[in-house]
N, C-alpha and C positions, 0 to 999 in steps of 0.2 A: 424201731421199738413201737410197740402199740401203745398209743397216747402217752399217757403219764406213767405206765405199769412197768415193771420189769421183763415183762414179756416181749420176745422176740420170734418174729414168724420166719421160718428159715426153709429154702429148698435146698435139699442135699443132692449131689451130682449126681446118686446115684454109683458111685464108684466102691461103695460100700457095701456088700450085699443086705446087712441089716436096715441100711438108711434109700430105698429107692426113690428115683428121679421122679416117683409119680405122686409124692407124697409132699404133703407141707408140716414142717417139724414147729412144735410149739414149746420155745425152748426158754425157760428161766432163767436168766441172768444173774438173780439173786444167789439162787439154789445151783448154778452151774449143771445143770442137765434139762433134758427134755421131759416136759410136761405134758404133753400129749401129741398126736399128729393126726394128719386128715389124708386119705386114699383118696386117689383118684383113677380113671381109667386110663388116661396118658400122662404123658407128663408134664409138670407144672413148671412152667416158664418164666411166670414172675406173678410177685404178689404184692397188693396195694392194701392198705390199710387206710380206712375211711370212717371218723366217728365211731359207731356203734357197729360197723360191720367191716368186712375186708373181701378184695377181690382177689380169685385166682386166676391167670390166664393160661390157658391150656392151647394145644394146636388150634383146634377149630371153632373155639367155646370159650367165656368168661363164667364161670361162678364165682355170685354173690352169698356171703355166709354169714352170718348173724354170730358177732361175738358172745353175745349170753350163754348160746345153747350150743355153739360151734354144727351150725348145719345149714344147710345148702335153702337160702332163701328164692332164689331164681335163678336159670340157666341163661345167657343169651348168645346165640349162634353167631359165629364171627368167620370172615375169611380165614383161608390160611394164613394165622397169625405166629410167623418162627419167631418173633423178638418178645413175646410178649407185651405189646403195645395196649396201653389203657391209660386214662386222666379220668379224674375226677373235680369235679365244678364244687364250691361249697356257697355259691350266691344264695339268691334266697331260693332258690330252687338245687334242688341235689341233682347232679345228671353226671352221667357215667359214657365218657366217649371210647370207643373199643372200632375197628375196623366192621366194618357190614359186611355180611354175606356176601353182597352183589361188588364184585371191585370196583374202587374207585370211590367207594359212599363209605360216609362213618357213621 
């Protein structure tokens, strides 16, 4: 769930042609219906919500999007990331960890 809202971010399997695996669905759990979707050029592997933004891991990049207007804030290039590894720290400074484009680095 997204914060304390009834919004859930879902990655479809792609088995249903209406819901491609290259999309992230914004599902309203109160209305029990999708309320939006974001499409990418490759399959979305994982999604992580952090405060007022969310991150979508793709095969070779991480997209950071704002919740306010659902727009890509930045794209971080990664090494091939088939498991969609990503982490966020909420300490004194906001920090995102994801595989570095050069193998063996974060």
